[in-house]
N, C-alpha and C positions, 0 to 999 in steps of 0.2 A: 504494500500500500504506500502510495506516494506521500512523503512528508517533507515539505520544504523547510529550509533552515533560515530563521530570522535572527539578525544580530544587530548590534549597535546601540541598543537602548542604554539608558542610564539616568542619572540625576543631573538636571540642568536648571539654572536659574531662569526666571522669566526674562524673555528677550534673547535668550541664548539659542544655540543651534545644536542639532544632532543629525547624524546621517545613518539611516537604517539600511541594511542590506538583506536581500532575499536571494537565496541560492540553492543549488542542488548539485551534487557531484556528478550525477549521470543523466538526469532528466533535462532535456533540452528546452529551455525557456523561450527560445527564439520563435517557436511555432505556436505559442499560446499567448493569450492576453493574461496579464499578471495584475492582480489587484492588491492594494494595501488596505487593511481594515483595522479598526481599533475597537476595544471593548472595555468598558468600565464595569466593575461588579454591580449587578443589579440593573444594568441597562442593556438595551439591545446593541448588537454589533453594528458598527457604522462603517460604511465604505468611505475611505478617505481619498483614494486615488486609484487610477488604473491606467495601464498602457497597453494598447492593442499590439497585434503582431506587426503592424506596419508603422508603429511608433506614435500613433495618435494618443493624446493624453486627456484624462478627465480628472476633475477635482471636485470634492465637496465644497459647497460655498464657504463652510467654516474654515477651510484651509487655503482657499484660492489666493494666490499672491504671496503665500508664505512657504508652501511646500512645493517641491519639484520632484517628479518621478522621472527616472531615466534608465535606459537599458545599457548594459555593458556586455554586449553579446560575446565578445572574446573571452570574457570571464564567466559567462553564463550567470549573470547577476543582474538584479533589478535594485536600484537604489531609491531611497526616498530621502531627499534633503529637506530637513525641517528647519526653518529659520523663524525668528521672532516668536519663539514658543511662548505659549500662555499656560497658566495653570490648568485650564480646561482641556488642554491637549494631553494631560496625564491619562494614561491608559496602557493596556497591553496591546501591542501592535502585531498583527498577523499578516502574512501574505498567502495568496491562493491563486490558482490558475483556472482558466475556463477557455472556451472557444472565442468568446468576445467579452467586452466589458459590461455586458448585462450581468454577468457573474451569477446567472440563475442556478447553474449547477457547479458552482465553484468547489474545487477540491484541492487536496494537497496541503491542508492546514498544518502548520508547524506548531511548535510549543509557544511561540510568541516571544516578544522581547518587550520588557517593561520600560516605559518612558515616564519619568516623574519630573514634573516642572514645578519647582518650589523654591522659595527663597529661604 
């Protein structure tokens, strides 16, 4: 069963930046849309961003202008650059794949990486 690997989380002050990565050692991410999601305990999972197979990107309104998703095909990795972080960005961040960014049948959920934005 596919399980992607998320990394790069940590503790950062408000206004700071973090760069998350989504990868897998053998599953080729080039041929799939890849989405970043986040979840806070007790709340529904929220889709943060997505990149299609051809590189088109989508963002939730809450992160538009602050987060940037990018592909690094040579490294089989999808990054999420997060700038101007706010306390409300605190969550466990996950990545998943699907045929397109509708992410209706998203799969490959990893263990997530915790992002904490706090002073």
